[in-house]
C-alpha positions, -999 to 999 in steps of 0.1 A, spaced: 0 0 0 13 35 -8 7 68 10 -9 84 -21 -45 92 -19 -70 80 -45 -59 99 -77 -95 99 -89 -105 121 -59 -90 152 -76 -78 160 -111 -52 186 -121 -67 217 -138 -58 223 -174 -43 256 -186 -77 268 -201 -94 263 -167 -66 281 -148 -64 311 -171 -102 313 -172 -104 315 -134 -78 343 -133 -92 364 -161 -100 398 -147 -83 389 -114 -97 369 -85 -108 398 -63 -135 424 -62 -149 448 -36 -184 445 -22 -208 467 -3 -218 463 34 -245 490 33 -273 495 8 -269 519 -21 -301 517 -40 -316 552 -38 -309 589 -30 -313 583 7 -288 555 7 -264 577 -13 -268 606 12 -259 582 41 -230 563 24 -216 594 8 -223 631 10 -236 647 31 -239 619 58 -203 607 55 -190 641 66 -203 634 101 -183 603 104 -152 620 90 -155 648 116 -159 622 144 -127 604 133 -108 637 130 -117 644 166 -109 608 178 -87 587 155 -95 555 174 -130 557 158 -115 547 125 -114 511 138 -152 512 142 -163 532 112 -139 521 85 -127 487 72 -90 496 80 -87 478 113 -99 445 96 -79 450 64 -47 429 58 -22 442 33 -5 414 14 28 429 4 54 416 -19 83 427 -41 81 396 -63 116 384 -55 108 348 -42 75 338 -57 65 302 -51 91 281 -69 95 307 -97 120 329 -80 125 366 -88 97 373 -113 89 409 -103 59 426 -88 35 424 -117 40 387 -122 36 381 -85 2 398 -84 -19 366 -91 -3 350 -61 -10 379 -39 -46 380 -51 -48 344 -42 -35 350 -7 -61 377 -2 -88 353 -13 -76 328 13 -78 355 40 -114 361 31 -124 324 27 -107 310 58 -108 339 82 -134 363 70 -108 391 67 -107 416 39 -74 419 22 -57 438 -6 -26 428 -25 2 455 -27 30 447 -50 59 472 -48 82 480 -77 113 482 -55 135 458 -36 150 485 -14 142 478 23 141 515 32 117 523 4 94 494 13 93 505 49 87 541 41 59 532 17 41 511 43 45 536 70 29 562 48 1 538 40 -5 528 76 -39 545 80 -52 523 52 -47 489 67 -47 470 100 -20 444 94 8 434 70 13 400 56 47 399 39 48 374 10 75 360 -13 103 384 -3 137 368 -8 161 360 20 181 375 35 164 408 29 131 394 43 146 392 78 156 428 79 124 439 63 102 421 88 122 435 117 121 470 104 84 469 98 76 455 133 96 484 147 80 510 125 43 500 125 19 497 154 1 468 139 6 430 133 33 422 108 43 387 97 63 372 69 42 341 62 68 323 42 88 322 74 64 319 102 34 302 86 55 273 77 71 272 111 38 273 130 23 244 109 55 224 112 54 228 150 18 218 150 26 187 130 55 177 152 32 183 183 7 159 167 34 134 158 48 134 193 13 128 207 9 98 184 42 83 195 40 93 231 72 114 228 84 148 239 97 175 216 126 180 239 138 144 235 140 145 196 171 149 175 158 172 147 176 178 114 165 207 92 178 207 56 176 242 42 186 274 59 165 299 40 137 320 54 115 290 63 143 268 76 156 295 99 121 303 112 113 266 118 145 262 138 137 292 159 101 282 167 111 246 176 137 260 200 112 284 215 87 255 219 112 233 238 133 214 213 168 209 226 187 192 197 183 209 163 209 207 136 205 231 107 221 225 73 226 246 42 242 238 9 276 238 25 267 214 54 260 219 91 256 256 98 282 271 120 291 306 132 313 312 102 282 317 80 274 352 93 241 369 96 210 350 107 227 317 103 255 327 127 230 336 153 213 302 150 246 284 151 251 296 186 219 279 199 217 248 176 239 217 171 245 209 208 264 177 199 288 196 176 280 175 145 302 183 116 299 175 79 268 173 58 234 156 57 249 120 61 265 129 94 235 149 107 210 122 99 228 94 117 206 85 147 182 115 140 146 112 150 132 139 126 141 151 91 127 184 80 133 192 43 130 228 32 154 228 3 155 214 -32 181 188 -23 174 152 -29 175 129 2 190 94 -7 171 65 7 202 49 22 205 79 45 169 73 58 180 39 69 206 55 93 179 74 112 166 63 146 137 37 149 102 52 146 117 83 129 97 111 112 102 125 78 88 159 68 98 163 31 82 197 25 97 209 -9 71 215 -36 63 202 -61 90 175 -56 96 164 -20 132 157 -10 123 120 -9 91 104 -23 67 97 5 63 61 -4 101 57 -2 102 75 31 75 53 45 98 23 42 119 37 70 98 63 88 68 58 111 54 92 102 57 110 68 45 145 59 48 166 28 38 200 14 15 183 -11 -22 179 -11 -22 144 -27 -5 127 3 -16 125 40 -2 150 65 0 181 43 20 209 59 0 238 46 4 274 57 -34 280 53 -38 262 86 -19 290 103 -19 325 88 -57 332 85 -63 324 122 -31 341 133 -41 374 117 -78 370 127 -68 365 163 -43 393 163 -68 417 149 -96 405 172 -73 413 201 -63 447 187 -27 434 190 1 457 181 24 428 170 26 391 166 49 375 193 66 342 194 42 331 221 13 339 198 28 317 171 34 288 195 -2 292 207 -14 289 171 6 257 166 -8 241 198 -44 251 187 -39 235 153 -27 203 169 -56 203 195 -82 204 167 -74 168 158 -64 156 193 -90 129 193 -84 119 157 -46 116 157 -29 88 138 3 84 118 -17 94 87 -33 124 105 -10 145 126 -26 178 115 -61 188 103 -69 191 66 -66 225 51 -104 228 47 -112 218 83 -136 245 94 -126 242 130 -90 254 125 -92 291 119 -116 299 148 -95 278 172 -63 294 161 -78 329 163 -90 323 198 -57 309 210 -38 338 194 -61 364 209 -56 349 243 -18 348 239 -18 384 227 -36 394 259 -12 374 281 18 390 263 4 425 269 6 436 232 -30 446 229 -40 482 225 -58 499 253 
């Protein structure tokens, strides 16, 4: 038996269907108040709107009640790291950003607008969003290349008094933590006891390492194309080298995987099957590269007790949509000024809790369309925001 689901349960769309669905874009604005006659017009626009404008001018906090800004997420990209396509520029990235906005609406009921910026200069992006701040209530950074994405997120968190999150980093990290939480529950193990190897030290790999350490992991080895990451790498990698690799492993993936409990793939590298055989008994394999995992799930299942991928056609899909809609919804519900590490960990625990009574090696996280996920994550994130003292008022 293979891990693949019934191929007849879904069929790949053809180009005609895809282009037809995107024609004219995937987004449109809608009305929340009637606009059918002169009276409606006088309320929605002039003269009635002037009363609301005067009230907000006297008390800026009323904008959260009488405009959509507080519930509006700006999906921001410079188009430098789009899906698996790389640096294709802002215009070509716009269909992806529209799709992300559609996911915010569908999964969390949040309005969202895509903003693609024709610059890769961090100073210019920060200045642009600071000037646009009255227009939106949160910023979802999307498809910004590393290492600039780290500086950009830090700068925006400092400059803006609203939630900011780079989903390519933290969405992946939250769902990975949720999946590992679920896997540990299935096996009766603790995160702190696992030897974890992360292959890929880009934006997602670094964020995954950080959240696992925050959540209690004690033995994480991070690798890039040159092997085990050490302090000589510089930048974000150097900072992680100081808190990872407690057993001082040297070399590459072969040395790191010997006796490891968990493999997390976040690179395009291929994982040879013979290396899987060197991992610990009852090991876990998270081969998350798309569309081609580092190792085929059926091959991984010969050696691993639990297998996860980033694909929808195999069990245990690690999909960011389990995290980001609820995280932003919870942050905005709580009037949070930022998204903290504790809020991210709370989101991961909430995702795992949704399927606590349904856990199995083939189901360590909910499916992406499970309607319980976003409300559970939003509630957990809102509570964590309150506990962290990052809420307004």
